[in-house]
Backbone of each chain as nested JSON, in Angstrom:
{
  "chains": [
    {"id": "A", "residues": [
      {"number": 1, "name": "MET", "atoms": {"N": [-12.265, 2.798, -6.55], "CA": [-12.158, 3.488, -5.157], "C": [-12.9, 4.786, -5.331]}},
      {"number": 2, "name": "ASN", "atoms": {"N": [-13.642, 5.031, -4.321], "CA": [-14.329, 6.329, -4.402], "C": [-13.528, 7.474, -3.936]}},
      {"number": 3, "name": "VAL", "atoms": {"N": [-13.858, 8.784, -4.258], "CA": [-13.054, 9.929, -4.019], "C": [-12.648, 10.091, -2.52]}},
      {"number": 4, "name": "ALA", "atoms": {"N": [-13.584, 9.762, -1.632], "CA": [-13.228, 9.854, -0.2], "C": [-12.147, 8.91, 0.172]}},
      {"number": 5, "name": "LYS", "atoms": {"N": [-12.251, 7.673, -0.313], "CA": [-11.046, 6.789, 0.011], "C": [-9.804, 7.233, -0.544]}},
      {"number": 6, "name": "ARG", "atoms": {"N": [-9.882, 7.742, -1.761], "CA": [-8.636, 8.347, -2.295], "C": [-8.019, 9.425, -1.518]}},
      {"number": 7, "name": "LEU", "atoms": {"N": [-8.976, 10.211, -1.049], "CA": [-8.599, 11.46, -0.35], "C": [-8.029, 11.149, 1.115]}},
      {"number": 8, "name": "ALA", "atoms": {"N": [-8.577, 10.079, 1.643], "CA": [-8.393, 9.827, 3.095], "C": [-6.904, 9.713, 3.466]}},
      {"number": 9, "name": "ASP", "atoms": {"N": [-6.176, 9.064, 2.684], "CA": [-4.74, 9.03, 3.074], "C": [-3.87, 10.202, 2.638]}},
      {"number": 10, "name": "VAL", "atoms": {"N": [-4.453, 11.252, 2.004], "CA": [-3.615, 12.368, 1.605], "C": [-3.54, 13.381, 2.715]}},
      {"number": 11, "name": "SER", "atoms": {"N": [-2.421, 13.896, 2.939], "CA": [-2.193, 14.92, 4.026], "C": [-2.17, 16.265, 3.449]}},
      {"number": 12, "name": "VAL", "atoms": {"N": [-2.627, 17.255, 4.238], "CA": [-2.607, 18.586, 3.932], "C": [-1.991, 19.328, 5.147]}},
      {"number": 13, "name": "LEU", "atoms": {"N": [-1.759, 20.62, 5.071], "CA": [-1.095, 21.432, 6.131], "C": [-2.084, 22.399, 6.744]}},
      {"number": 14, "name": "ASP", "atoms": {"N": [-2.024, 22.559, 7.944], "CA": [-2.914, 23.556, 8.617], "C": [-2.194, 24.917, 8.584]}},
      {"number": 15, "name": "PRO", "atoms": {"N": [-2.827, 26.008, 8.895], "CA": [-2.152, 27.281, 8.742], "C": [-0.864, 27.427, 9.541]}},
      {"number": 16, "name": "GLU", "atoms": {"N": [-0.66, 26.579, 10.51], "CA": [0.568, 26.513, 11.196], "C": [1.588, 25.617, 10.682]}},
      {"number": 17, "name": "GLY", "atoms": {"N": [1.335, 25.034, 9.572], "CA": [2.152, 24.16, 8.886], "C": [2.214, 22.778, 9.379]}},
      {"number": 18, "name": "ARG", "atoms": {"N": [1.267, 22.407, 10.218], "CA": [1.234, 20.893, 10.781], "C": [0.468, 19.986, 9.767]}},
      {"number": 19, "name": "SER", "atoms": {"N": [1.008, 18.88, 9.517], "CA": [0.383, 17.893, 8.622], "C": [-0.713, 17.233, 9.189]}},
      {"number": 20, "name": "VAL", "atoms": {"N": [-1.776, 17.161, 8.477], "CA": [-3.129, 16.534, 8.87], "C": [-3.532, 15.572, 7.841]}},
      {"number": 21, "name": "ARG", "atoms": {"N": [-3.936, 14.392, 8.294], "CA": [-4.431, 13.436, 7.244], "C": [-5.862, 13.755, 7.013]}},
      {"number": 22, "name": "LEU", "atoms": {"N": [-6.198, 13.892, 5.739], "CA": [-7.591, 14.324, 5.465], "C": [-8.755, 13.32, 6.024]}},
      {"number": 23, "name": "GLY", "atoms": {"N": [-8.449, 12.036, 5.999], "CA": [-9.417, 11.082, 6.482], "C": [-9.721, 11.278, 7.876]}},
      {"number": 24, "name": "ASP", "atoms": {"N": [-8.854, 11.858, 8.704], "CA": [-9.169, 11.992, 10.112], "C": [-10.211, 13.1, 10.232]}},
      {"number": 25, "name": "LEU", "atoms": {"N": [-10.368, 13.914, 9.251], "CA": [-11.341, 15.114, 9.407], "C": [-12.816, 14.588, 9.32]}},
      {"number": 26, "name": "TRP", "atoms": {"N": [-13.052, 13.417, 8.598], "CA": [-14.318, 12.896, 8.556], "C": [-14.559, 11.578, 9.152]}},
      {"number": 27, "name": "ARG", "atoms": {"N": [-13.635, 11.266, 10.138], "CA": [-13.712, 9.948, 10.76], "C": [-14.917, 9.89, 11.638]}},
      {"number": 28, "name": "GLU", "atoms": {"N": [-15.268, 11.11, 12.197], "CA": [-16.417, 11.096, 13.162], "C": [-17.614, 12.05, 12.8]}},
      {"number": 29, "name": "LEU", "atoms": {"N": [-17.349, 12.824, 11.885], "CA": [-18.586, 13.732, 11.49], "C": [-18.475, 14.012, 9.993]}},
      {"number": 30, "name": "THR", "atoms": {"N": [-19.728, 14.478, 9.541], "CA": [-19.823, 14.689, 8.112], "C": [-19.078, 15.997, 7.84]}},
      {"number": 31, "name": "VAL", "atoms": {"N": [-18.513, 16.107, 6.713], "CA": [-17.836, 17.275, 6.255], "C": [-18.27, 17.857, 4.91]}},
      {"number": 32, "name": "VAL", "atoms": {"N": [-18.378, 19.116, 4.737], "CA": [-18.433, 19.697, 3.391], "C": [-16.985, 20.068, 3.002]}},
      {"number": 33, "name": "LEU", "atoms": {"N": [-16.418, 19.365, 2.207], "CA": [-14.988, 19.59, 1.88], "C": [-14.927, 20.499, 0.604]}},
      {"number": 34, "name": "ALA", "atoms": {"N": [-14.55, 21.617, 0.748], "CA": [-14.576, 22.709, -0.272], "C": [-13.079, 23.001, -0.798]}},
      {"number": 35, "name": "PHE", "atoms": {"N": [-12.77, 22.633, -2.012], "CA": [-11.541, 22.971, -2.628], "C": [-11.65, 24.27, -3.356]}},
      {"number": 36, "name": "ILE", "atoms": {"N": [-10.87, 25.328, -2.839], "CA": [-11.063, 26.606, -3.59], "C": [-9.914, 26.68, -4.574]}},
      {"number": 37, "name": "ARG", "atoms": {"N": [-10.105, 27.623, -5.37], "CA": [-9.127, 27.779, -6.505], "C": [-7.815, 28.299, -5.961]}},
      {"number": 38, "name": "HIS", "atoms": {"N": [-7.91, 29.34, -5.337], "CA": [-6.722, 29.886, -4.699], "C": [-7.056, 30.954, -3.625]}},
      {"number": 39, "name": "PHE", "atoms": {"N": [-6.148, 31.406, -2.811], "CA": [-6.433, 32.273, -1.817], "C": [-6.504, 33.762, -2.185]}},
      {"number": 40, "name": "GLY", "atoms": {"N": [-6.027, 34.03, -3.365], "CA": [-5.94, 35.464, -3.857], "C": [-7.409, 35.887, -4.183]}}
    ]},
    {"id": "B", "residues": [
      {"number": 1, "name": "MET", "atoms": {"N": [-20.067, 30.24, 0.186], "CA": [-20.052, 29.047, 0.819], "C": [-19.992, 29.359, 2.385]}},
      {"number": 2, "name": "ARG", "atoms": {"N": [-19.216, 30.288, 2.76], "CA": [-19.005, 30.725, 4.167], "C": [-20.433, 31.181, 4.775]}},
      {"number": 3, "name": "ASP", "atoms": {"N": [-21.304, 31.759, 3.941], "CA": [-22.538, 32.177, 4.506], "C": [-23.314, 30.962, 4.913]}},
      {"number": 4, "name": "ALA", "atoms": {"N": [-23.006, 29.802, 4.252], "CA": [-23.788, 28.588, 4.667], "C": [-23.161, 27.885, 5.928]}},
      {"number": 5, "name": "LEU", "atoms": {"N": [-22.163, 28.555, 6.634], "CA": [-21.483, 27.775, 7.708], "C": [-22.502, 27.609, 8.805]}},
      {"number": 6, "name": "PRO", "atoms": {"N": [-23.436, 28.638, 9.209], "CA": [-24.272, 28.204, 10.361], "C": [-25.257, 27.129, 9.98]}},
      {"number": 7, "name": "GLU", "atoms": {"N": [-25.743, 27.072, 8.729], "CA": [-26.646, 26.099, 8.263], "C": [-25.99, 24.689, 8.24]}},
      {"number": 8, "name": "ILE", "atoms": {"N": [-24.693, 24.661, 7.818], "CA": [-23.912, 23.445, 7.877], "C": [-23.754, 22.915, 9.174]}},
      {"number": 9, "name": "ARG", "atoms": {"N": [-23.306, 23.787, 10.133], "CA": [-23.12, 23.411, 11.523], "C": [-24.423, 22.946, 12.178]}},
      {"number": 10, "name": "ARG", "atoms": {"N": [-25.535, 23.644, 11.868], "CA": [-26.778, 23.264, 12.436], "C": [-27.16, 21.827, 12.099]}},
      {"number": 11, "name": "ARG", "atoms": {"N": [-26.679, 21.397, 10.981], "CA": [-27.012, 20.011, 10.607], "C": [-25.855, 19.047, 10.992]}},
      {"number": 12, "name": "GLY", "atoms": {"N": [-25.013, 19.476, 11.98], "CA": [-24.133, 18.519, 12.559], "C": [-22.891, 18.262, 11.679]}},
      {"number": 13, "name": "ALA", "atoms": {"N": [-22.647, 19.154, 10.726], "CA": [-21.499, 18.901, 9.788], "C": [-20.488, 20.107, 9.916]}},
      {"number": 14, "name": "GLU", "atoms": {"N": [-19.433, 19.89, 9.217], "CA": [-18.38, 21.053, 9.389], "C": [-17.915, 21.371, 7.908]}},
      {"number": 15, "name": "LEU", "atoms": {"N": [-17.716, 22.675, 7.71], "CA": [-17.155, 23.087, 6.461], "C": [-15.565, 23.049, 6.57]}},
      {"number": 16, "name": "ILE", "atoms": {"N": [-14.944, 22.386, 5.71], "CA": [-13.431, 22.237, 5.67], "C": [-13.104, 22.909, 4.373]}},
      {"number": 17, "name": "ILE", "atoms": {"N": [-12.243, 23.922, 4.348], "CA": [-11.696, 24.55, 3.116], "C": [-10.33, 24.126, 2.919]}},
      {"number": 18, "name": "VAL", "atoms": {"N": [-10.043, 23.762, 1.755], "CA": [-8.622, 23.41, 1.26], "C": [-8.325, 24.352, 0.151]}},
      {"number": 19, "name": "GLY", "atoms": {"N": [-7.127, 24.925, 0.316], "CA": [-6.604, 25.964, -0.715], "C": [-5.341, 25.456, -1.264]}},
      {"number": 20, "name": "ASN", "atoms": {"N": [-4.931, 26.092, -2.413], "CA": [-3.728, 25.845, -2.975], "C": [-2.698, 26.813, -2.511]}},
      {"number": 21, "name": "GLY", "atoms": {"N": [-1.601, 26.539, -2.038], "CA": [-0.676, 27.529, -1.612], "C": [0.111, 27.083, -0.429]}},
      {"number": 22, "name": "GLN", "atoms": {"N": [0.699, 27.966, 0.264], "CA": [1.435, 27.734, 1.397], "C": [0.689, 27.972, 2.744]}},
      {"number": 23, "name": "PRO", "atoms": {"N": [1.155, 27.509, 3.891], "CA": [0.443, 27.716, 5.122], "C": [0.31, 29.213, 5.432]}},
      {"number": 24, "name": "GLN", "atoms": {"N": [1.285, 29.984, 4.995], "CA": [1.116, 31.431, 5.283], "C": [0.001, 32.099, 4.561]}},
      {"number": 25, "name": "HIS", "atoms": {"N": [-0.304, 31.57, 3.346], "CA": [-1.44, 32.098, 2.554], "C": [-2.764, 31.817, 3.362]}},
      {"number": 26, "name": "ALA", "atoms": {"N": [-2.844, 30.696, 3.938], "CA": [-3.948, 30.19, 4.687], "C": [-4.152, 31.177, 5.881]}},
      {"number": 27, "name": "THR", "atoms": {"N": [-3.032, 31.461, 6.648], "CA": [-3.131, 32.366, 7.745], "C": [-3.661, 33.729, 7.346]}},
      {"number": 28, "name": "ASP", "atoms": {"N": [-3.059, 34.262, 6.249], "CA": [-3.362, 35.616, 5.872], "C": [-4.94, 35.622, 5.412]}},
      {"number": 29, "name": "PHE", "atoms": {"N": [-5.343, 34.582, 4.738], "CA": [-6.707, 34.501, 4.134], "C": [-7.699, 34.328, 5.441]}},
      {"number": 30, "name": "ARG", "atoms": {"N": [-7.25, 33.568, 6.453], "CA": [-8.054, 33.333, 7.621], "C": [-8.282, 34.712, 8.325]}},
      {"number": 31, "name": "ASP", "atoms": {"N": [-7.102, 35.436, 8.384], "CA": [-7.224, 36.625, 9.154], "C": [-8.029, 37.779, 8.379]}},
      {"number": 32, "name": "THR", "atoms": {"N": [-7.711, 37.931, 7.063], "CA": [-8.386, 38.965, 6.406], "C": [-9.805, 38.691, 6.006]}},
      {"number": 33, "name": "GLU", "atoms": {"N": [-10.138, 37.419, 5.846], "CA": [-11.578, 37.057, 5.482], "C": [-12.317, 36.545, 6.687]}},
      {"number": 34, "name": "HIS", "atoms": {"N": [-11.631, 36.537, 8.001], "CA": [-12.308, 36.099, 9.193], "C": [-12.99, 34.707, 8.945]}},
      {"number": 35, "name": "VAL", "atoms": {"N": [-12.26, 33.753, 8.537], "CA": [-12.675, 32.456, 8.337], "C": [-12.81, 31.657, 9.671]}},
      {"number": 36, "name": "GLU", "atoms": {"N": [-14.004, 31.201, 9.961], "CA": [-14.172, 30.573, 11.356], "C": [-14.065, 29.0, 11.231]}},
      {"number": 37, "name": "SER", "atoms": {"N": [-14.078, 28.42, 10.071], "CA": [-14.035, 26.974, 9.939], "C": [-12.672, 26.57, 9.6]}},
      {"number": 38, "name": "PRO", "atoms": {"N": [-12.354, 25.224, 9.763], "CA": [-10.979, 24.846, 9.524], "C": [-10.522, 25.062, 8.058]}},
      {"number": 39, "name": "LEU", "atoms": {"N": [-9.342, 25.474, 8.003], "CA": [-8.627, 25.871, 6.705], "C": [-7.282, 25.102, 6.526]}},
      {"number": 40, "name": "TYR", "atoms": {"N": [-7.117, 24.55, 5.321], "CA": [-5.896, 23.725, 5.098], "C": [-5.357, 24.081, 3.748]}},
      {"number": 41, "name": "VAL", "atoms": {"N": [-4.006, 23.768, 3.472], "CA": [-3.382, 24.051, 2.211], "C": [-2.862, 22.728, 1.581]}},
      {"number": 42, "name": "ASP", "atoms": {"N": [-2.869, 22.664, 0.369], "CA": [-2.361, 21.501, -0.375], "C": [-1.286, 22.107, -1.395]}},
      {"number": 43, "name": "PRO", "atoms": {"N": [-0.054, 22.392, -0.89], "CA": [0.844, 23.043, -1.767], "C": [1.212, 22.334, -3.026]}},
      {"number": 44, "name": "GLU", "atoms": {"N": [1.234, 21.013, -2.921], "CA": [1.661, 20.199, -4.134], "C": [0.453, 19.649, -4.908]}},
      {"number": 45, "name": "LEU", "atoms": {"N": [-0.668, 20.088, -4.606], "CA": [-1.941, 19.695, -5.258], "C": [-2.138, 18.174, -5.321]}},
      {"number": 46, "name": "ARG", "atoms": {"N": [-1.665, 17.472, -4.305], "CA": [-1.965, 16.085, -4.213], "C": [-3.391, 15.771, -3.936]}},
      {"number": 47, "name": "ALA", "atoms": {"N": [-3.991, 16.45, -3.153], "CA": [-5.382, 16.286, -2.747], "C": [-6.273, 16.711, -3.985]}},
      {"number": 48, "name": "TYR", "atoms": {"N": [-5.889, 17.706, -4.541], "CA": [-6.711, 18.161, -5.806], "C": [-6.627, 17.055, -6.752]}},
      {"number": 49, "name": "ALA", "atoms": {"N": [-5.501, 16.492, -6.981], "CA": [-5.393, 15.48, -7.925], "C": [-6.065, 14.17, -7.633]}},
      {"number": 50, "name": "ALA", "atoms": {"N": [-6.026, 13.969, -6.293], "CA": [-6.757, 12.678, -5.874], "C": [-8.327, 12.748, -6.056]}},
      {"number": 51, "name": "ALA", "atoms": {"N": [-8.662, 14.081, -5.895], "CA": [-10.181, 14.349, -5.904], "C": [-10.66, 14.523, -7.404]}},
      {"number": 52, "name": "GLY", "atoms": {"N": [-9.553, 14.434, -8.364], "CA": [-10.057, 14.55, -9.801], "C": [-10.46, 15.897, -10.153]}},
      {"number": 53, "name": "LEU", "atoms": {"N": [-9.877, 16.888, -9.474], "CA": [-10.217, 18.319, -9.865], "C": [-9.518, 18.71, -11.013]}},
      {"number": 54, "name": "LYS", "atoms": {"N": [-10.003, 19.726, -11.684], "CA": [-9.505, 19.966, -13.158], "C": [-8.358, 21.017, -13.168]}},
      {"number": 55, "name": "ARG", "atoms": {"N": [-7.572, 20.92, -14.064], "CA": [-6.508, 21.863, -14.324], "C": [-6.494, 22.181, -15.743]}},
      {"number": 56, "name": "GLY", "atoms": {"N": [-5.883, 23.412, -16.008], "CA": [-5.523, 23.637, -17.473], "C": [-5.976, 24.931, -17.91]}},
      {"number": 57, "name": "LEU", "atoms": {"N": [-5.384, 25.329, -18.981], "CA": [-5.691, 26.74, -19.539], "C": [-7.049, 26.844, -20.008]}},
      {"number": 58, "name": "ARG", "atoms": {"N": [-7.578, 25.707, -20.629], "CA": [-8.919, 25.882, -21.182], "C": [-9.982, 26.065, -20.089]}},
      {"number": 59, "name": "SER", "atoms": {"N": [-9.88, 25.47, -19.07], "CA": [-10.861, 25.635, -18.005], "C": [-10.725, 26.97, -17.352]}},
      {"number": 60, "name": "SER", "atoms": {"N": [-9.53, 27.583, -17.459], "CA": [-9.364, 28.907, -16.79], "C": [-9.783, 30.064, -17.699]}},
      {"number": 61, "name": "LEU", "atoms": {"N": [-9.74, 29.796, -19.1], "CA": [-10.027, 30.951, -19.943], "C": [-11.144, 30.557, -21.01]}},
      {"number": 62, "name": "SER", "atoms": {"N": [-12.078, 29.835, -20.623], "CA": [-13.168, 29.578, -21.581], "C": [-14.002, 30.937, -21.751]}},
      {"number": 63, "name": "PRO", "atoms": {"N": [-14.759, 30.953, -22.806], "CA": [-15.677, 32.136, -23.028], "C": [-16.543, 32.454, -21.767]}},
      {"number": 64, "name": "GLY", "atoms": {"N": [-17.012, 31.376, -21.278], "CA": [-17.963, 31.686, -20.001], "C": [-17.079, 32.392, -18.869]}},
      {"number": 65, "name": "VAL", "atoms": {"N": [-15.834, 31.87, -18.693], "CA": [-14.979, 32.46, -17.743], "C": [-14.782, 33.874, -18.035]}},
      {"number": 66, "name": "ILE", "atoms": {"N": [-14.416, 34.114, -19.285], "CA": [-14.124, 35.556, -19.684], "C": [-15.215, 36.462, -19.58]}},
      {"number": 67, "name": "LEU", "atoms": {"N": [-16.476, 36.033, -20.023], "CA": [-17.697, 36.784, -19.88], "C": [-17.991, 37.126, -18.404]}},
      {"number": 68, "name": "ARG", "atoms": {"N": [-17.893, 36.044, -17.62], "CA": [-18.155, 36.285, -16.211], "C": [-17.144, 37.317, -15.607]}},
      {"number": 69, "name": "GLY", "atoms": {"N": [-15.899, 37.162, -15.989], "CA": [-14.86, 38.031, -15.469], "C": [-15.077, 39.492, -15.884]}},
      {"number": 70, "name": "LEU", "atoms": {"N": [-15.618, 39.654, -17.208], "CA": [-15.792, 41.038, -17.666], "C": [-16.972, 41.659, -16.841]}},
      {"number": 71, "name": "ARG", "atoms": {"N": [-17.995, 40.86, -16.606], "CA": [-19.17, 41.254, -15.92], "C": [-18.733, 41.737, -14.49]}},
      {"number": 72, "name": "ALA", "atoms": {"N": [-17.931, 40.873, -13.855], "CA": [-17.548, 41.184, -12.512], "C": [-16.674, 42.474, -12.537]}},
      {"number": 73, "name": "PHE", "atoms": {"N": [-15.807, 42.615, -13.503], "CA": [-14.914, 43.756, -13.571], "C": [-15.875, 44.973, -13.773]}},
      {"number": 74, "name": "ARG", "atoms": {"N": [-16.947, 44.957, -14.583], "CA": [-17.71, 46.101, -14.739], "C": [-18.399, 46.472, -13.365]}},
      {"number": 75, "name": "GLU", "atoms": {"N": [-18.697, 45.453, -12.652], "CA": [-19.47, 45.685, -11.378], "C": [-18.442, 46.015, -10.303]}},
      {"number": 76, "name": "GLY", "atoms": {"N": [-17.162, 46.271, -10.793], "CA": [-16.223, 46.884, -9.694], "C": [-15.38, 45.828, -8.931]}},
      {"number": 77, "name": "LYS", "atoms": {"N": [-15.632, 44.447, -9.199], "CA": [-14.818, 43.508, -8.544], "C": [-13.442, 43.498, -9.155]}},
      {"number": 78, "name": "ARG", "atoms": {"N": [-12.453, 43.3, -8.372], "CA": [-11.13, 43.236, -8.867], "C": [-10.418, 42.015, -8.319]}},
      {"number": 79, "name": "GLN", "atoms": {"N": [-9.682, 41.323, -9.1], "CA": [-8.945, 40.176, -8.613], "C": [-7.532, 40.757, -7.997]}},
      {"number": 80, "name": "GLY", "atoms": {"N": [-7.286, 40.352, -6.824], "CA": [-5.977, 40.673, -6.295], "C": [-5.019, 39.741, -6.822]}},
      {"number": 81, "name": "ALA", "atoms": {"N": [-3.702, 39.92, -6.424], "CA": [-2.752, 38.964, -6.865], "C": [-3.0, 37.596, -6.313]}},
      {"number": 82, "name": "THR", "atoms": {"N": [-3.098, 36.633, -7.317], "CA": [-3.555, 35.305, -6.847], "C": [-2.311, 34.578, -6.184]}},
      {"number": 83, "name": "MET", "atoms": {"N": [-2.596, 33.878, -5.093], "CA": [-1.539, 33.081, -4.482], "C": [-1.877, 31.682, -4.669]}},
      {"number": 84, "name": "GLY", "atoms": {"N": [-0.907, 30.811, -5.255], "CA": [-1.192, 29.506, -5.644], "C": [-1.318, 29.358, -7.12]}},
      {"number": 85, "name": "ASP", "atoms": {"N": [-1.594, 28.216, -7.656], "CA": [-1.634, 27.897, -9.007], "C": [-2.882, 28.398, -9.66]}},
      {"number": 86, "name": "PRO", "atoms": {"N": [-2.86, 29.353, -10.563], "CA": [-4.012, 29.867, -11.146], "C": [-4.767, 28.973, -12.069]}},
      {"number": 87, "name": "TRP", "atoms": {"N": [-4.201, 27.886, -12.434], "CA": [-4.84, 27.035, -13.454], "C": [-5.698, 25.875, -12.699]}},
      {"number": 88, "name": "GLN", "atoms": {"N": [-5.535, 25.839, -11.371], "CA": [-6.188, 24.809, -10.685], "C": [-7.619, 25.187, -10.399]}},
      {"number": 89, "name": "GLN", "atoms": {"N": [-8.625, 24.217, -10.798], "CA": [-10.046, 24.428, -10.374], "C": [-10.418, 23.81, -9.09]}},
      {"number": 90, "name": "GLY", "atoms": {"N": [-11.437, 24.148, -8.557], "CA": [-11.995, 23.567, -7.358], "C": [-13.048, 22.53, -7.39]}},
      {"number": 91, "name": "GLY", "atoms": {"N": [-13.743, 22.339, -6.25], "CA": [-14.796, 21.408, -6.192], "C": [-15.214, 21.339, -4.759]}},
      {"number": 92, "name": "VAL", "atoms": {"N": [-16.373, 20.724, -4.596], "CA": [-16.983, 20.441, -3.273], "C": [-17.508, 19.048, -3.172]}},
      {"number": 93, "name": "PHE", "atoms": {"N": [-17.127, 18.377, -1.995], "CA": [-17.642, 17.095, -1.719], "C": [-18.22, 17.06, -0.294]}},
      {"number": 94, "name": "ILE", "atoms": {"N": [-19.295, 16.254, -0.064], "CA": [-19.855, 15.987, 1.242], "C": [-19.469, 14.576, 1.552]}},
      {"number": 95, "name": "ILE", "atoms": {"N": [-18.711, 14.419, 2.628], "CA": [-18.236, 13.108, 2.949], "C": [-18.635, 12.739, 4.348]}},
      {"number": 96, "name": "ARG", "atoms": {"N": [-19.154, 11.531, 4.514], "CA": [-19.54, 11.112, 5.805], "C": [-18.508, 10.082, 6.398]}},
      {"number": 97, "name": "PRO", "atoms": {"N": [-18.605, 9.822, 7.71], "CA": [-17.713, 8.717, 8.204], "C": [-17.833, 7.434, 7.403]}},
      {"number": 98, "name": "GLY", "atoms": {"N": [-16.761, 6.707, 7.299], "CA": [-16.765, 5.445, 6.481], "C": [-16.527, 5.773, 5.103]}},
      {"number": 99, "name": "ASN", "atoms": {"N": [-15.928, 7.032, 4.811], "CA": [-15.554, 7.298, 3.393], "C": [-16.815, 7.287, 2.619]}},
      {"number": 100, "name": "ARG", "atoms": {"N": [-17.976, 7.762, 3.013], "CA": [-19.131, 7.751, 2.137], "C": [-19.274, 9.087, 1.551]}},
      {"number": 101, "name": "VAL", "atoms": {"N": [-19.372, 9.146, 0.258], "CA": [-19.535, 10.349, -0.474], "C": [-20.973, 10.577, -0.778]}},
      {"number": 102, "name": "GLU", "atoms": {"N": [-21.539, 11.69, -0.281], "CA": [-22.891, 12.022, -0.359], "C": [-23.096, 13.085, -1.411]}},
      {"number": 103, "name": "PHE", "atoms": {"N": [-22.105, 13.864, -1.828], "CA": [-22.265, 14.957, -2.903], "C": [-21.033, 15.239, -3.406]}},
      {"number": 104, "name": "SER", "atoms": {"N": [-20.978, 15.527, -4.773], "CA": [-19.729, 15.669, -5.461], "C": [-19.957, 16.741, -6.489]}},
      {"number": 105, "name": "TYR", "atoms": {"N": [-19.132, 17.778, -6.506], "CA": [-19.218, 18.839, -7.613], "C": [-17.859, 19.216, -7.923]}},
      {"number": 106, "name": "ILE", "atoms": {"N": [-17.493, 18.866, -9.214], "CA": [-16.084, 19.174, -9.675], "C": [-16.257, 20.378, -10.57]}},
      {"number": 107, "name": "SER", "atoms": {"N": [-15.657, 21.436, -10.328], "CA": [-15.707, 22.651, -11.164], "C": [-15.044, 22.452, -12.505]}},
      {"number": 108, "name": "GLU", "atoms": {"N": [-15.83, 22.948, -13.486], "CA": [-15.181, 22.835, -14.906], "C": [-14.445, 24.014, -15.231]}},
      {"number": 109, "name": "GLU", "atoms": {"N": [-14.715, 25.158, -14.633], "CA": [-14.01, 26.318, -14.986], "C": [-14.112, 27.387, -13.842]}},
      {"number": 110, "name": "ALA", "atoms": {"N": [-13.323, 28.388, -13.924], "CA": [-13.337, 29.438, -12.875], "C": [-14.725, 30.023, -12.827]}},
      {"number": 111, "name": "GLY", "atoms": {"N": [-15.207, 30.353, -11.523], "CA": [-16.571, 30.814, -11.278], "C": [-17.643, 29.841, -11.293]}},
      {"number": 112, "name": "ASP", "atoms": {"N": [-17.271, 28.509, -11.533], "CA": [-18.271, 27.47, -11.595], "C": [-18.25, 26.798, -10.305]}},
      {"number": 113, "name": "HIS", "atoms": {"N": [-19.351, 26.928, -9.525], "CA": [-19.382, 26.218, -8.167], "C": [-20.79, 25.939, -7.84]}},
      {"number": 114, "name": "PRO", "atoms": {"N": [-21.003, 24.945, -6.935], "CA": [-22.278, 24.564, -6.552], "C": [-23.009, 25.677, -5.717]}},
      {"number": 115, "name": "SER", "atoms": {"N": [-24.344, 25.684, -5.739], "CA": [-25.09, 26.684, -4.977], "C": [-25.137, 26.262, -3.541]}},
      {"number": 116, "name": "VAL", "atoms": {"N": [-25.325, 27.212, -2.585], "CA": [-25.474, 26.945, -1.211], "C": [-26.627, 25.986, -1.016]}},
      {"number": 117, "name": "GLU", "atoms": {"N": [-27.689, 26.376, -1.768], "CA": [-28.982, 25.566, -1.725], "C": [-28.713, 24.099, -1.995]}},
      {"number": 118, "name": "ALA", "atoms": {"N": [-27.829, 23.803, -3.068], "CA": [-27.518, 22.4, -3.405], "C": [-26.865, 21.595, -2.192]}},
      {"number": 119, "name": "ILE", "atoms": {"N": [-25.969, 22.42, -1.616], "CA": [-25.156, 21.798, -0.419], "C": [-26.07, 21.568, 0.696]}},
      {"number": 120, "name": "ILE", "atoms": {"N": [-26.961, 22.521, 1.052], "CA": [-27.827, 22.329, 2.256], "C": [-28.878, 21.123, 1.942]}},
      {"number": 121, "name": "SER", "atoms": {"N": [-29.27, 21.231, 0.755], "CA": [-30.342, 20.229, 0.469], "C": [-29.707, 18.894, 0.462]}},
      {"number": 122, "name": "ALA", "atoms": {"N": [-28.387, 18.69, 0.068], "CA": [-27.727, 17.351, 0.213], "C": [-27.504, 16.953, 1.604]}},
      {"number": 123, "name": "LEU", "atoms": {"N": [-27.195, 18.042, 2.435], "CA": [-27.087, 17.704, 3.902], "C": [-28.257, 17.205, 4.487]}},
      {"number": 124, "name": "ASP", "atoms": {"N": [-29.37, 17.879, 4.028], "CA": [-30.646, 17.511, 4.587], "C": [-30.968, 16.014, 4.226]}},
      {"number": 125, "name": "LYS", "atoms": {"N": [-30.686, 15.675, 3.004], "CA": [-30.846, 14.283, 2.6], "C": [-30.044, 13.312, 3.426]}},
      {"number": 126, "name": "VAL", "atoms": {"N": [-28.802, 13.71, 3.742], "CA": [-27.931, 12.889, 4.505], "C": [-28.642, 12.697, 5.946]}},
      {"number": 127, "name": "GLY", "atoms": {"N": [-29.207, 13.775, 6.468], "CA": [-29.839, 13.784, 7.718], "C": [-31.014, 12.875, 7.808]}},
      {"number": 128, "name": "ARG", "atoms": {"N": [-31.819, 12.861, 6.623], "CA": [-33.006, 12.039, 6.558], "C": [-32.583, 10.563, 6.467]}},
      {"number": 129, "name": "ARG", "atoms": {"N": [-31.574, 10.289, 5.665], "CA": [-31.1, 9.033, 5.477], "C": [-30.593, 8.365, 6.864]}},
      {"number": 130, "name": "LYS", "atoms": {"N": [-29.874, 9.247, 7.597], "CA": [-29.332, 8.78, 8.871], "C": [-30.388, 8.449, 9.902]}},
      {"number": 131, "name": "SER", "atoms": {"N": [-31.479, 9.317, 9.827], "CA": [-32.519, 9.059, 10.877], "C": [-33.544, 7.862, 10.381]}},
      {"number": 132, "name": "GLY", "atoms": {"N": [-33.14, 7.295, 9.216], "CA": [-33.927, 6.123, 8.77], "C": [-35.413, 6.581, 8.295]}},
      {"number": 133, "name": "ALA", "atoms": {"N": [-35.604, 7.847, 7.78], "CA": [-36.782, 8.405, 7.42], "C": [-37.176, 7.514, 6.088]}},
      {"number": 134, "name": "SER", "atoms": {"N": [-38.441, 7.134, 5.97], "CA": [-38.784, 6.288, 4.838], "C": [-38.946, 7.242, 3.541]}},
      {"number": 135, "name": "ARG", "atoms": {"N": [-38.789, 6.616, 2.383], "CA": [-38.909, 7.511, 1.281], "C": [-40.358, 7.719, 0.855]}},
      {"number": 136, "name": "ARG", "atoms": {"N": [-40.723, 8.951, 0.491], "CA": [-42.017, 9.289, 0.154], "C": [-42.316, 9.079, -1.329]}}
    ]}
  ]
}
């Protein structure tokens, strides 16, 4: 399974605490998905 | 990476940033850093794990990391209090609809990240592929 398929069903939280399914973010457009180490 | 935002959007793509921490950290980060692209948090590191991103003491404290840190310190850069798991490393992926992975960069250690040029170049390749341009 490629990394996008593995990530597609994982959910993250937006700054307001709402759950978002990662796969929905690239359903219709190309994304540059950058995981950063930390916010500090 | 954020400097690349106009170039990313001009190519019809979006920059999505995922951080480790709580939603409040993302709100603070967005406000202090004036982040204009979508920002998310993965407090339990499930996405980081699914993406195969690296964790561990060794990747956070290798000689390269320490030397880069010393250089940055001499140049006056200071690390504020980190919010989130300090042992978690990052990475960058370019993903197209249909779960197509066009670019993958998994950081080995702190300070290790792809160049903006590499990202833009990969997006340009995606664009050429989508338009059916023939290989030269």
